[in-house]
N, C-alpha and C positions, 0 to 999 in steps of 0.2 A: 229431724230428718225423717225422712220419707227411708223405703226398705231399700233401694241401691244404696245410699249413703250411708244406712245402716251396716249394709255389707262390707262394701267399703272399709268402714273401720274398724269390722269383723277382719276382715285379711290384712290390714295395716297391722292389728297388735299379735296373728299369728306370724307376719314377717318378723316383728320382733324378736317373739319364741327363736323365730328360724337363726335369724342372726347369731344368737345368742348358741346356738346348738353347734352353728357353725366354726364360731371361735373355740369353744371349748373344745371341738373336733380337733382343731388344728392345733390348740395347744397338746393336744393327748399325742398328737402324731409329731412335735416337734421339739415342747421343751417340758414335758410329764416326768417327771421320776420315775422310773419303775416302780419302785415302789405303789407308786399313786393308781396302779393300774385296775386291781378292783373295786376300790372308788368309785376310780371313775365309771366305771363301766357302769356301778349303779346309778349315780347322776343323770349319765345318759340316759341311761334308760326311763328313771323317773322324770325327766327332761320330754322325753320322745311322749309319756302318757299324759302328762300333762298336755303339751299341744294337741296330742290327738282328744283329750276330753272336751277343749275348746274349741277346735277343730268341728266335733260332733254334735254340741252344744243344738238343743230340739228346736230351740228359736230359729236357726238358720234354718231348716226345711220353708217354714213358715214365711220364713223372709224372701228367700229364692221363689217360692208362688206368685209372692205378691210382686214381686220385681216383673217377674214374667207377665205377669197381666199387664204391668204399666211401662212395660218397656218399649212400647213406640215413642216415647218423648227420648228417649238414649239415643246417645252419637253412637257411630260406626265402633268408635272404642269401648265405648260404655259397654255394649250390646257383645263383644267378645269378651269381655273382661267377667259379664254375666255367665256367657259359657263357659268360660273356666272356672269359675265357681260354682257352676252343679254340676261340673266334670269332677271338682274337688272332693265338693259333698258328698257326691256318689261311690269316690273309691275310700274316702274315708271312714266312712259309715258302713263298709262293707265287710270293715274290720275289728274285731272283739279289742276292748285298750289291754286286756291281759296282753292279745298275741303279741299286740303293739311292742311291749311291755320286755317281752320273754324274745322278742324278735333283736330288739337295741340291741339288751346286753349278753344274748348269744356272740351278734356280730362284733361286740368290743373285745369281749375276750379270746376270742377266735383269732382277730384281728393280733392282738398284742401275744398269742400263743403262736401266731404263725411267724412273726420276726424272729425268734431263736429259736424254733423249731424247723424253719426254712434252711437257715444257716449248716443247723446242723443234717442236714435231707434227712431228717428226719419225718417219714410220709405216717409210720404205725404209731408214732404219736401227736402228730395231725388230726389223723382221719377221723378221732372221736368227736372234737370240735368241729370239722366240718358235717359228718354226719347231723347232728345236732341242727346247724345252721341249716343243712339243704330240708332236714325234716320241716321247721319252721316256714320257708321259703314254698315247702309245695303247699303248706294251712295258706298262707296270706296269696298265692298264686290261684287256687282253689277259690277261696273265697272275692279275690279279685274277679276272676273269672266269671263269677256266676251274675258277679253285678252288672260288669260290663258284656258280659252277654259274649265271652272269647273264650277260646283255648288257654287255661293255666300259665303257658306258657308266652301266649301273645298279649297276657294280662303284665307281665313284669316288664315285657318289652316298650307297653304303652306307658310304662313308669318313668320311661327316658324318652320316651319318643310318641307325643301323642296320636294317636290314633292309625299309627304303627303297626304292621301285622307281617309276619313270616309270609303270607303271600304275596304281599311288596318285597319282602324280603328276597325270598327262596328265587325269583329268577334273574334275579341283579347276580346274586352269589353262583348259583348255576352258569349264568356269562361268563364269569370271574374265573370258575373252577376248571372251563372249559379253555379258558385262553391263557391261564397263568403257566403252566408246568412247560410247554412251549417256548411260551416267552422268558420265563426263569430261564431255562436251557441255554436259550440264544444268549441273553444278555448277563447270565456268569461267564461266557466263554469272551464277549470281546469287554466286558471288564477286567478280563481276567490281562488281554491286550493292552491295555491303558496304562500310560505311564504314569506314576504318580510318587510321591517322596512323603513316607509319615514323617510327621513332625515330631524329634524325640526330644522327649520328658528328661525331668520330671517337672509337671508346670505346676508351681506352688497353689494351694488351694486362696487363697490371698487375690492374688495376682488374676486366677481362672474370677473370682467374681467379681473384681471389680472391670473385668470385661463385661460378662455379664451385665451386669448392672448399665455400663455406658450403652451397651446395645438396645437394650431395653428402653432407656432414654430414647434412643432414635428410633423405638417403635412406636413411641408415645406411651411408654407405658406413663400412670401418674403414679408418684410415690408418696406424692401426699393423703392416695388412698388406697394404699397397697405398701407391701413391703416383700421381701425374699427373705425367707430362710433355708434349714437345712432338715430333710425327714427320709427315711426308709426308702420312699418309693416318690419319683417326682408328682406333685399334682397342684391343683388350682382349686382354693376355697374360700371363705367368706362369703360377701356378699359385695353388689355392686358397690358400696362406696367404702367398703371395706375387706377389697381385693389381701387374697394369703396365698403366694406362693414358693411352693418350695422346689429344692430340687438337690441333686448327689455330685459329688464331687470323686475326680480320681486323677490321681496328678501325673497319672500314665499317658493321660490323653485328656484337653482341652475340648475336645469335639463334644463329647456325648453330654457334659453338661450345658455345653453352649447350643446345640441344637434343642438338648432339652428344655434350656427358658425359653428359647425363641417360640419354642412349640407353646409350653405352659401360657407366657406373655399373647399370645393368639386368646387364649382363654379369659384370661385377665381382659384384656383391650376390649374384649367383646360385653364384659360385665360391667366394664365402667363406659361403656357407649352406649349403653341402655336409655331409654329417654325418662328426664327426670319425673315431669309429668306420672308417671305410673308405677312409681318406686313403690313397693309395697304390696302392688297389688299381681294376681296372676298373668295378666294379658302384660304387663310392664316385665314378665322375666325373660330368660332367654329364650330362646324357639328350640327347646328340646335339646338332646345330647347330641345324637347325629349332626344339627346344624352349632354344637358349639366345637364339637370335634374337626365340622368342617372348618371352624376358624380357626384352630390349631393348629391344621392341618395347612390351611393358607397359605400361614405366616412361615412356619417349617418347612414344607415341601414344595408350596407355588414359589415362594418370595425367597424363603434362606438359603436352599440349597441353590439356587438361580446360579448362573455367570453373574448376572450383572451386580446381584448381592451379593456374591465374594468378589467382586469388584470395591465395592464400597467398603468389604469387610474387612479384605487384604492387610489395609494401614492400620486399623484397627488392632488388630491380633500380632501385627510386629511390634506397636508400640507397649500393647501388654506386654509381650516377649519378647527386650530388644537384645537379649545374651541370645536365645534363640535363633532368634532370625537373622542374630550377626554370624552366628556360628553354621546357620544350615537355611541358608536363604532362598534356595531353590523351592524349600517346603513350603514360604509363604507368601509365594505369588499369588495372585485370583486365579488362575487356569488351576494350580494346582490342588488348592484348597475345594475348590469344583469336584475336580477329580477325586480330593477323598469324599465328597460329601455326595457324590453319586457313584459311588465303589459299591456294587454288587457280592454279596456274600453270603451265602446260607447258613444261617445262625440258629440257636437254640432258642436265644432270648430276644422274645416279643418288642420290649424298650428300644431294644438295642437293633432291631433289625432295619436294614436299608428297607427305602421308599418299595422296590417292588417285588421285595418278597415278604412285607408285613402281610399284604391282604393273605396268606393260606394261613400267618396264624389264630387270624379271627377266623377261616373258615374251618377252620379244625375245632374253637373253643365254640364258637355257633352251634357245631352237630353237637358235642356232646352236650349241652346245655340243649339243646332242645328233647334229647333222649336222657338224658336226668329228670327232666320237669312232666315228660311223657310214663316214666316209668320203667324206659324198655332198659334203663342203668340202672346203676349204683353208685354210692360213695368208692368201691372195694374196687368198682372196674375201672376208677378214672386212669390208673395209671398205666396199663395194659392199652390200653383204648389211645391214650394219648403217646407212646412209643410207636404204635401201628399207624398215628395218622402222620407222624414228625417224619417217618421212612418212609411214608406213602407221597405226602406232599412235598417233604424236602430230602430225602433221603440221609433224615440224619437219626441219630440211636442215642434214645432218652433211657435206655433200662436201666434203672442202678442209681440213675441222676435226678433224683425228682426236684430235686435242689433249683434245677436248669429246665426241669421239665414240669409239673402238672401245678408246683408250686410256689413260680416264680410269678405268679400277678397276685395283685392284691383284693382281686374282686370276690372269689369267692367266698377268702376268710372275711370278706366283709360284707357278706351276703347281697354283693352287687350280681344280680343273674338278670340277662337281658340289658347286659351295656354294649358287651361284646362288639354286637352289629354296628352299631352308633360309629367303630370307627369307620370301620372300612367304608360304609355310607357315607362320613365325612370328610372322608378323600374324596370320593366319590363325586359330592358338592362343590369341593374345593377346586377340583379343577373345572370344573364349569364356570365357578364363579369368575375363575380366571380367564378365564375364555370368552365370559364374555366384559369382564373390566379390558384386558388387552383390545378388545373391539373400541371399545371405548376411549380408550387411552392411545393412541397410534402408539407416542413417543415414549412409553413406559419404561422395555428397560433401559432408555439412555438416562429418566427421573431416577429409575431405584440407581443404577450406576453411581452414581450422582449422592446419592443418600437425601433424595429429596422424594420424601414419601407422602409429603401432606396428600397427595390425588389420590394413593391409593389407600390411605386413612378415610376420605370425605365420601370417596366411591362406597367401602364396606360400610362402613355410618349410614350414608343415603337408600342403599341395598338391602339391609341385616338388620345393621345393629338398632336404627330408629323406629325398626317395623314390630321389635319385640316377638312379643304373639299374636299379632295383634291376626297374622293370617297361618291357614293352614302351611303344608309344607309345597305341596306344587303351586299352588297359587304364589305364593311369596318367591321360592324359583321363577316360575314363568315371568314374573313381573322384573325378577332381577337378572335374568340370563333368556328368554324370549322363548323358554323349553318346562316341560316339568322334568321331574329326575330320571335322569338319564346317566346311562356310563359310559355313552359316548365319548366325551368330553374328557373321560378320566384315561378310557384306553390309547385315546389320540395322543394323549399327555408324556404317557410310561414310553411308548413305541418312538416319539418323538428326541425325548432326553434319554432316553438309554439304547436305541436301536442306529436312530440319525447320527446322531453325536461323533 
C-alpha cells in the first residue's frame, strides 16, 4: 500500500475503536446497573487512552508527509479526506495521553453523579465534579488552541464544528439577541389568544413507544441498523450502521416524547444516509454538529411541527390512543395538534422549550461558556449568572432551583463545552435548507400531508447526507441553497409561523 492507503487503513482501525466506545457509552446511559459506574468510568478512560495512543502513532506523521507529496494522484474526495486526517493528527498530538485519560474518567464520574444530584437539586454536591471537569477542559482547550493557533474556546468549538470560530458565531447571535426580545413578547401574546385543547392523559408508555416507532418508520429510520431505548436525556449515538436513539416518556403528555423522537430521528437519518463508500474515513463522517443539529431540527421544527405534517400525523395519534380520541375528539385534529406544537410560552427547560424561545437558552449558555473558558468566571459563579440571564432573557426566576436551572443539561457534566452554539446554528441552517427545498419542490406541503416523504429524503440526501464532510460549511450551503450561512431564512420562518399565522 502507498502512504495514503496506509492512512485509510489506520483510520478504519480508529473508527472500529470509536464504534466500541459509542456502544459502551450508550450502554452506560441506558442499560448499565448503577453499581457498574466506577468500573465503567475506568474502562472508558482506558479505551480513550488506547485510541489516543493509536491516533498519535509517530508513523502517522511520516505517512501524512508522504501522502501530501503524492496528493496530485488523489481524487477530490481523497484530497478532502487527507485534509481531515491532517487536522485530526494535529488535534490528537496536541493532547498528552494522561490528560486524555483523566478527562475521560472525570467526565464519566461527573455525568454519573449529575444524574442523582440534579434530581436532588444539590448544586453544592455537584460543584466539585464540575470544577474538576472544567479544570481539565481548560487544559484541553489551551493545548488545542496552541496547536490550532486560536483562542481556547474557539478550539473547543472546533471539536464540534471544524473551522468555526466565535468571530463567525458572534454576529449571528448578536442579530438574534436584538431580534428575539420584541419578537418573543409579541409571539407570547399571539399564542395566548390562539385556541387549543390540551390532550388529556394519562398516555401509557407502551402506546407512546408504538406511536414513536411508527412515526420513525414513516421518516425512513432503518431499524435493521438502529434501535430505540430509554435514557435520562434523549440522544442519538452509535455509528452510521449501528445507530442508537434514546428518549424519555411522560404519561402526562405524548407530545414531548414524540417531538423528541422526531428530533433524534433526524440525527439518525443523517448518520444512516452517509455514503457507504467512505464509511470509517474522516471525510465520510457528518459535517460537524451544527449541520447535524440542522438535520434533527429540520425533521422536528421545519417538518414535524408544520400543519401539513400534523395532517399526516393526526390519524396515527388517534389510532395510538383511541379511547382518548373518542373522549376528546377536538384535541386530536390536525389543527389542534399544530396549535399545540407551535404554542409559545416562556419556560425554564431548554429541551422542552418551544421553537421561538429556544434560542435564548442557547445565547445564555454560550455567554457563560465563553466567560468560563476565558477565566472571567468560575464554577461557583454559575448559579447567580444563570439566574440573572434567565431573568433578563425570559423573565423567569431560577434562584434556588438549580435542578431546572444550571444543572438541567448533561453537556457540562459530560465535559461538552463548545457544543451549545450548534443548536441555534442548526436551527438557522434547517430554515435555510427548508426554504431551498420548498423552492425546488413546489408541491411539498401536499406530499407531506399525505405522508409521502420520499422527495424530502431524496432532496436531503443529495444536498447534505451524500456529501458527508467533503466540503466546508459555506460551500456546502452554497451548493444546497444558493447562499452561505445566513439568518435571513430563519427569521422569516419564525415570523411567518408565529406571527403571520
